[in-house]
C-alpha positions in Angstrom: 0.0 -0.3 -0.2 1.2 3.5 -1.1 0.1 5.6 1.7 -0.6 5.2 5.4 -4.2 7.3 6.2 -3.7 9.2 9.8 -7.0 7.6 10.7 -8.3 4.4 9.4 -10.9 3.4 11.4 -11.2 4.8 14.9 -12.6 1.6 16.7 -14.0 1.8 20.4 -13.4 -1.4 21.9 -16.6 -0.9 23.9 -18.9 -0.8 20.8 -16.7 -3.2 19.2 -17.5 -5.6 21.6 -20.8 -5.2 21.9 -21.4 -4.7 18.2 -19.8 -7.8 17.2 -21.3 -10.0 19.9 -19.1 -11.5 21.3 -19.6 -11.2 25.0 -22.7 -9.7 26.7 -22.7 -6.2 27.0 -21.9 -6.2 30.7 -18.6 -7.5 30.0 -17.3 -4.9 27.6 -14.4 -3.0 28.9 -13.8 0.4 29.5 -10.7 1.9 27.5 -7.0 1.6 28.2 -5.6 5.4 30.0 -2.6 5.6 27.8 -1.2 8.5 29.8 -1.3 7.4 33.1 1.6 6.1 35.1 -0.2 2.8 36.0 -1.8 1.1 32.9 -3.1 -2.4 33.8 -6.3 -2.6 32.0 -8.8 -4.8 32.9 -10.2 -7.7 31.2 -13.4 -9.9 30.7 -13.1 -12.9 32.7 -15.0 -15.1 30.6 -12.7 -15.1 27.9 -10.8 -18.8 27.1 -7.4 -18.5 26.7 -5.5 -18.7 23.1 -2.5 -20.1 25.0 -1.5 -23.3 23.2 -4.3 -23.2 21.2 -5.0 -25.7 17.9 -6.8 -25.2 15.4 -8.4 -27.8 12.7 -5.2 -29.0 10.5 -5.6 -27.9 6.7 -4.4 -29.9 4.0 -4.2 -27.1 1.7 -3.9 -23.7 3.4 -5.9 -20.9 1.0 -4.4 -17.7 1.3 -5.2 -13.9 0.9 -2.4 -11.4 0.9 -3.3 -7.3 1.8 -1.0 -5.4 0.2 1.8 -5.8 -2.6 3.9 -3.0 -1.6 7.5 -4.0 -1.1 7.0 -6.4 1.7 3.8 -7.9 0.1 6.5 -9.1 -3.1 8.6 -10.2 -0.9 6.5 -12.8 0.3 4.4 -13.7 -2.5 7.9 -15.1 -3.7 8.7 -17.0 -0.9 4.8 -18.4 -0.8 6.0 -19.7 -4.3 8.5 -21.6 -3.1 6.2 -23.6 -0.4 3.8 -26.4 -0.9 0.5 -27.0 0.2 -0.7 -23.4 -0.4 -3.1 -21.8 -2.6 -3.3 -18.0 -3.4 -6.9 -17.1 -3.7 -6.7 -13.1 -3.7 -4.5 -9.8 -3.2 -5.9 -6.4 -1.9 -3.9 -3.2 -2.7 -6.0 0.1 -3.4 -2.8 1.3 -5.1 -3.1 0.4 -9.0 0.8 0.4 -9.8 1.4 -2.3 -6.9 -1.5 -4.4 -8.1 0.1 -4.4 -11.8 3.5 -5.4 -10.2 1.9 -8.2 -8.4 0.2 -9.5 -11.5 3.7 -9.3 -13.4 5.6 -11.2 -10.3 3.2 -13.9 -10.5 3.2 -14.3 -14.2 7.2 -14.6 -14.1 6.8 -17.1 -11.3 4.1 -19.1 -12.8 1.6 -18.8 -10.1 -1.8 -19.0 -11.3 -3.6 -15.2 -11.1 -5.8 -14.8 -8.1 -8.7 -12.1 -7.5 -7.8 -8.7 -7.0 -9.3 -6.3 -4.9 -8.3 -2.7 -5.2 -11.6 -0.2 -5.3 -10.0 1.5 -2.3 -8.5 1.8 1.4 -11.4 -0.6 2.4 -11.8 -3.0 -0.3 -9.9 -5.6 1.9 -13.5 -6.1 3.5 -15.4 -7.2 0.5 -12.0 -9.9 0.4 -13.1 -10.8 3.3 -16.4 -11.8 2.7 -15.1 -14.8 0.8 -15.4 -18.1 2.4 -12.8 -19.8 0.4 -9.9 -18.1 2.4 -8.1 -19.5 5.6 -5.4 -17.1 6.1 -4.7 -13.6 5.7 -1.1 -12.1 5.5 -1.4 -8.5 6.4 1.3 -6.4 5.1 0.4 -2.8 5.1 1.3 0.5 6.9 1.5 0.2 10.8 -2.4 2.3 11.2 -3.8 -0.4 9.5 -2.8 -3.6 11.0 -5.1 -3.9 13.9 -8.5 -2.8 12.1 -7.3 -5.6 9.1 -6.3 -8.4 11.7 -9.5 -7.9 13.6 -11.7 -7.4 10.5 -9.9 -10.6 9.7 -10.4 -12.6 12.4 -14.4 -11.7 12.5 -14.5 -13.3 9.0 -13.2 -16.5 10.8 -9.8 -16.4 8.8 -6.8 -16.5 10.9 -4.6 -13.4 10.7 -1.2 -12.9 10.3 0.1 -9.3 10.9 3.4 -7.8 10.1 5.2 -5.9 13.1 4.2 -4.0 15.2 0.8 -5.5 15.5 -0.6 -2.9 17.1 0.1 1.4 17.9 -2.1 1.3 21.3 -3.3 -0.8 24.5 -6.5 -0.5 23.1 -5.4 -1.8 19.7 -3.6 -5.0 22.0 -6.7 -6.1 23.7 -8.8 -5.8 20.7 -6.0 -7.9 19.0 -6.7 -10.4 22.3 -10.5 -10.2 22.9 -11.0 -10.9 18.7 -8.6 -13.8 18.9 -10.0 -15.5 21.8 -13.8 -15.0 20.9 -13.3 -16.1 17.2 -10.8 -18.9 18.3 -8.8 -17.6 15.1 -4.9 -17.3 15.1 -3.1 -13.6 15.4 0.5 -13.9 14.8 2.8 -11.0 14.5 5.2 -12.6 11.9 8.7 -11.1 14.1 10.5 -13.1 11.4 14.1 -12.0 13.3 12.9 -14.9 15.7 13.6 -17.1 13.1 17.0 -16.0 12.1 19.7 -18.5 12.8 21.6 -17.1 15.0 18.4 -16.0 17.3 17.3 -19.5 16.7 20.4 -21.0 17.8 20.6 -18.6 21.2 17.3 -20.2 21.5 18.6 -23.4 21.5 21.6 -22.8 23.8 19.4 -21.3 26.2 17.3 -24.1 26.1 20.0 -26.1 27.0 21.5 -24.3 30.1 24.2 -23.3 28.2 24.2 -19.6 29.6 22.8 -20.9 33.1 19.7 -19.1 34.6 18.9 -15.4 32.4 19.2 -12.7 34.0 19.3 -9.4 31.3 18.8 -8.8 27.9 19.5 -6.3 25.4 17.7 -5.7 22.1 17.3 -3.0 19.5 16.5 -1.7 16.3 19.4 0.5 15.1 19.3 0.9 11.5 19.5 4.3 10.2 16.6 4.9 7.3 16.8 8.6 6.6 17.3 7.6 3.0 13.3 6.9 3.3 12.3 10.6 3.6 13.0 10.6 0.0 10.1 8.3 -0.6 7.5 10.9 -1.1 4.4 9.7 -2.9 4.9 5.7 -2.3 7.1 3.5 -0.5 7.8 2.9 3.0 9.1 6.1 3.5 6.0 8.1 2.5 4.1 6.9 5.6 6.7 5.9 7.9 8.4 9.0 7.8 5.2 10.8 9.0 5.6 8.6 12.6 8.7 10.8 13.4 6.7 14.0 13.7 3.8 12.6 15.4 5.1 10.0 18.3 8.2 10.2 20.8 8.3 6.6 21.7 10.1 3.1 20.7 8.5 3.2 17.4 9.4 -0.4 16.3 10.3 -2.8 19.3 9.7 -6.3 18.1 12.7 -7.1 16.0 15.4 -6.6 19.0 12.5 -7.5 21.6 11.1 -10.8 20.2 14.1 -13.4 20.2 15.0 -12.0 23.5 11.5 -12.8 25.0 11.2 -16.0 24.0 14.7 -16.7 25.6 13.1 -15.7 28.6 9.5 -17.4 28.1 7.7 -14.3 28.4 3.9 -14.9 28.6 5.1 -18.8 29.0 6.6 -18.8 32.9 7.4 -14.6 32.8 6.3 -11.9 32.0 6.6 -8.0 31.2 5.8 -6.2 34.4 6.7 -2.5 33.7 8.9 -0.3 31.5 10.9 2.6 31.9 12.0 4.9 29.2 13.6 8.5 27.7 14.7 9.5 24.5 17.2 12.0 23.0 16.3 15.2 21.4 14.9 14.5 17.9 17.4 16.5 15.8 19.0 14.1 12.9 15.9 14.1 10.7 15.4 18.1 10.6 19.1 18.0 9.6 19.1 15.5 7.2 15.9 17.4 5.5 17.8 20.4 5.3 20.7 18.8 3.4 18.4 17.0 1.1 15.7 19.2 0.2 14.7 22.6 -1.0 13.7 25.0 2.0 10.2 24.6 1.2 10.0 21.4 0.6 7.5 19.7 3.0 10.2 17.6 4.7 11.3 20.7 5.9 8.3 22.2 7.1 7.7 18.9 9.6 8.3 18.8 13.1 9.9 16.0 13.7 9.6 15.0 17.8 10.3 11.5 17.9 13.9 11.2 19.7 16.8 10.2 17.3 17.7 7.2 20.1 15.2 6.0 22.6 16.1 3.5 25.3 13.8 1.7 27.6 14.3 -0.5 30.3 11.4 -3.7 30.9 11.5 -5.3 34.4 9.9 -8.8 34.1 8.1 -10.1 37.2 10.5 -12.9 37.7 13.1 -9.3 38.4 15.3 -10.2 34.7 15.6 -6.7 32.8 15.8 -6.1 29.3 17.1 -3.1 27.8 15.3 -1.9 24.4 16.7 0.8 22.0 15.1 2.3 18.9 17.4 4.5 16.4 16.4 5.1 12.9 18.1 8.5 12.5 21.5 8.4 13.7 24.7 7.2 11.1 25.9 4.1 12.4 26.2 0.8 11.9 23.2 -1.7 12.0 22.5 -3.6 15.2 19.9 -5.3 17.1 22.3 -6.1 19.5 20.5 -9.6 20.5 22.4 -9.8 23.9 20.9 -12.4 26.2 23.1 -12.8 29.7 22.7 -15.6 32.7 24.4 -17.0 35.6 27.1 -18.5 33.1 27.8 -16.4 31.0 26.3 -14.3 28.1 26.1 -14.2 24.3 25.7 -11.6 21.7 25.5 -10.6 18.4 27.1 -7.9 16.0 29.7 -9.5 15.8 28.7 -12.9 17.4 30.2 -13.6 20.7 30.4 -15.5 23.7 32.0 -15.7 26.8 31.1 -18.5 29.7 32.5 -19.2 33.0 31.6 -23.3 32.8 32.2 -23.6 29.0 31.1 -26.7 27.2 33.3 -26.5 24.3 36.3 -25.0 25.7 38.4 -24.2 28.8 36.3 -23.0 32.0 36.6 -19.5 33.5 37.6 -17.7 30.2 35.1 -15.5 30.4 37.0 -11.9 30.4 37.7 -12.1 26.5 35.4 -12.5 24.1 35.3 -15.6 21.8 34.2 -15.1 18.4 35.1 -18.1 16.5 31.1 -19.3 16.5 31.9 -22.8 14.3 31.9 -24.9 17.1 29.0 -23.1 18.4 26.9 -23.4 15.2 28.4 -27.6 14.6 26.5 -28.2 18.5 23.8 -25.8 18.9 22.6 -25.3 15.1 18.7 -25.2 16.0 17.1 -28.3 14.4 14.5 -26.4 12.7 17.4 -24.3 11.2 19.4 -27.2 10.0 16.7 -29.0 8.3 15.9 -26.0 6.2 19.3 -24.6 5.9 19.3 -25.2 1.9 16.1 -23.9 1.1 16.5 -20.9 3.7 19.9 -19.8 1.8 18.2 -20.4 -1.5 15.6 -17.7 -1.3 15.0 -14.3 -0.5 13.9 -12.2 2.7 16.7 -11.5 5.1 19.1 -14.0 5.3 16.4 -16.8 5.1 14.6 -16.0 8.3 11.5 -15.1 6.2 11.5 -18.3 4.6 12.0 -20.5 7.6 9.0 -18.2 9.5 6.5 -19.1 6.4 7.5 -22.6 6.3 6.7 -23.0 10.2 3.5 -21.4 10.1 2.3 -23.5 7.3 3.6 -26.1 8.9 1.9 -25.5 12.1 -1.6 -24.9 10.2 -1.4 -28.0 8.1 -0.7 -30.1 10.8 -3.1 -28.4 13.5 0.0 -27.2 16.2 -0.1 -24.4 17.7 1.5 -20.8 16.6 5.3 -20.2 18.1 4.3 -16.7 18.8 0.4 -16.1 19.4 -1.9 -13.2 19.9 -0.5 -12.2 23.7 3.2 -12.2 21.9 1.6 -9.7 19.6 0.0 -7.3 22.4 2.9 -7.5 24.7 5.8 -6.8 22.6 3.9 -4.0 20.8 3.0 -2.5 23.9 6.4 -1.3 24.3 5.1 1.4 21.6 2.6 3.0 23.5 4.2 2.3 27.2 7.4 4.3 26.0 5.4 6.9 24.6 3.7 7.4 28.0 6.8 6.9 30.0 8.9 9.3 27.9 5.9 11.7 28.6 6.1 11.5 32.4 9.8 11.8 32.8 10.7 8.0 32.4 8.0 7.1 34.9 7.4 3.3 35.3 4.3 2.2 33.1 2.9 -0.8 33.9 2.0 -4.0 31.4 -1.7 -5.1 31.4 -1.3 -8.9 31.6 -2.8 -9.8 28.0 -2.7 -13.5 29.7 -5.0 -12.8 32.5 -2.6 -15.3 34.3 -2.2 -17.9 31.7 1.3 -17.4 31.8 2.0 -18.9 34.7 1.2 -22.4 33.4 1.6 -21.7 29.9 4.5 -24.6 28.5 7.8 -22.9 26.8 7.9 -22.6 23.1 7.4 -25.2 21.2 9.4 -24.3 18.3 11.8 -26.8 19.7 9.5 -29.6 20.1 8.1 -30.3 16.1 8.7 -29.1 12.6 12.4 -29.8 12.9 12.8 -33.4 11.1 9.5 -32.8 8.5 
């Protein structure tokens, strides 16, 4: 999709629950106060958890795609490499995107699906069909929750790009809709399927780092060049967010893998967050350098701090630092640091230091070990190992996109629970709103709602370690 409407749809959660006839009117919730220091929202007590939910298996997964831009075309290419899938429909109101999708499908030799391009809400007509099982939502951020909600209400599984929600109200909408419709809502955090992230998860599960204490996550990726996308492209809408919010706008790429290592929502959960941002300077300077003085980019008021640093405390007492910087000129990093009682593993570059070392001398933790060869040999994740050749030959972030999609369809076709559920989507995305509120309140702690309603206390660890590797 080319542009990002400021207000795709203003959904009031109370009206949403009542009009959808999902629960009695008396169970409808009051909205979450996003400016309050304490933001523990109430929730209906009659809902059935989606933790560990298994949907009926599908021999063939009938797929629709909303959004045929840069991300959408990547997903379409990857879908052509997977078995057991039938592409039924593509929706995008931007006609050039539809034309590009048709050209791509012709090149790939894929049968032409139906296309919907009559306007911003053409996807609703598509959702009325009864021959679609799963919808992939690859659109600007403000459309993620409305489209995922509508998808589930149409009895279709929703797979939505990151972040899944922009405020706590939207987080609850996703949770409540998934619980009441029994449809999966997975935020497609592809980094959780990267080779090194999966290996880290495997090492953590096998106790290599000891008991986990601390993690460091980030999305540090210089993207000022996207400001030159004016009428179309990611920068045409993503740049606007820097004029609208001072927050960690994009937390999940770094946070997701750390959360999985720490069993967040499956034995622990995020408790509260404190956040601070630097001044917003870099985009104004870039605009002055790259655009005429009267250009709209030079008239904009950039308010999102160039670097945001948030600190999360979990109920079990662990800490996670999460940073966001898409403005300053510096190398890319997601940190991906996991520290425990026996040592630490980090990325960018990959390195490890351990007290008790299963692959080397003990006690040599004062210097980093950079040779990862023995660690890959012993701790390569079985899922990645089984798909390594296909992942290497695929497009999309070093193979992680292929592994993610392969495993999504493996779960759908075999009636297995998803690696990332709606509670993960809500908790990881909630960092956006909570960081904004904390910054506004001089770094005061902001509580995470318990989107699981205590189900985190009894939920089993992530199932990605248990199935799919030998298929």
